[in-house]
C-alpha positions in Angstrom: -8.3 -3.3 -13.8 -9.2 -6.1 -16.8 -9.8 -9.3 -16.0 -6.6 -10.8 -16.5 -4.8 -8.4 -14.4 -6.4 -9.7 -11.1 -3.7 -9.9 -8.3 -2.6 -13.3 -7.6 -3.5 -11.9 -3.8 -6.9 -11.8 -4.7 -7.8 -15.1 -6.6 -7.8 -17.5 -2.6 -11.2 -17.1 -1.4 -9.6 -17.0 2.1 -7.4 -14.2 1.7 -10.4 -12.5 -0.5 -12.5 -12.7 2.5 -9.8 -11.1 4.7 -9.2 -7.8 2.2 -13.3 -7.5 2.1 -13.4 -7.8 6.2 -11.1 -5.0 6.6 -12.2 -3.0 4.3 -14.6 -2.1 7.3 -11.4 -0.7 9.3 -8.7 -2.7 11.0 -9.6 -5.9 12.9 -7.1 -8.6 15.4 -6.5 -11.7 14.2 -9.0 -13.3 16.2 -11.6 -11.7 14.8 -10.4 -12.0 11.6 -9.9 -16.2 12.0 -14.1 -15.7 13.2 -15.3 -14.0 10.4 -13.2 -16.4 7.9 -14.1 -19.7 9.5 -10.4 -20.3 9.1 -7.8 -22.3 10.6 -4.8 -20.5 12.4 -2.2 -21.5 10.8 -3.9 -21.0 7.5 -5.0 -17.7 8.5 -1.7 -16.8 9.1 0.1 -17.9 5.9 -2.6 -16.1 3.8 -2.2 -12.7 5.6 1.5 -13.2 5.8 1.4 -13.1 1.7 -1.4 -9.9 1.6 1.1 -8.2 4.0 4.6 -9.2 1.9 2.4 -7.9 -1.3 1.6 -4.8 0.3 -2.2 -5.0 0.6 -2.2 -5.0 4.6 -0.1 -3.9 7.4 0.0 -5.3 10.5 0.6 -4.0 14.2 1.2 -5.8 17.1 0.6 -5.0 20.7 0.5 -7.2 24.4 -2.8 -6.8 25.9 -2.8 -7.9 29.8 0.7 -9.7 28.7 -0.9 -11.4 25.8 -0.2 -11.3 22.3 -2.2 -8.8 19.7 -1.8 -8.5 16.0 -4.0 -6.2 14.5 -4.3 -6.0 11.1 -5.4 -2.9 8.6 -5.5 -2.2 4.6 -2.8 -0.1 2.9 -3.8 2.2 0.7 -2.7 -0.3 -2.4 -5.0 -3.0 -0.6 -7.7 -0.8 -0.6 -7.5 0.7 -3.7 -6.7 -2.8 -5.2 -10.2 -4.0 -3.9 -12.2 -1.5 -5.3 -11.0 -1.7 -8.5 -11.3 -5.2 -8.1 -15.2 -4.6 -7.0 -15.3 -1.8 -9.9 -14.3 -5.2 -12.3 -17.0 -7.2 -10.9 -19.9 -5.0 -11.1 -19.0 -4.4 -15.1 -18.5 -8.3 -15.5 -22.3 -8.5 -13.7 -24.1 -5.0 -15.6 -22.7 -6.4 -18.7 -24.0 -10.0 -18.3 -27.7 -9.0 -19.9 -25.7 -7.4 -22.5 -25.7 -10.5 -24.7 
């Protein structure tokens, strides 16, 4: 991945934070909201964007009659995020070369 190839989905602080949080495994909406300190509406919209791009998948279920949505990275999401991190590492490691 090159700098100009960073996906638009990763150019948002909130979306990037959500993807980073999901690297540790599936998380429910409430946990993601706490980790990102986002409003429910904003987080919901950003998660929809990530899901539409194929980076995350959601699963809806009911626990004691309460809806619960859990999100997890897809293989595409994990691979793309790892490529993004590798790109950042190469930029940082090359910063001292000048």
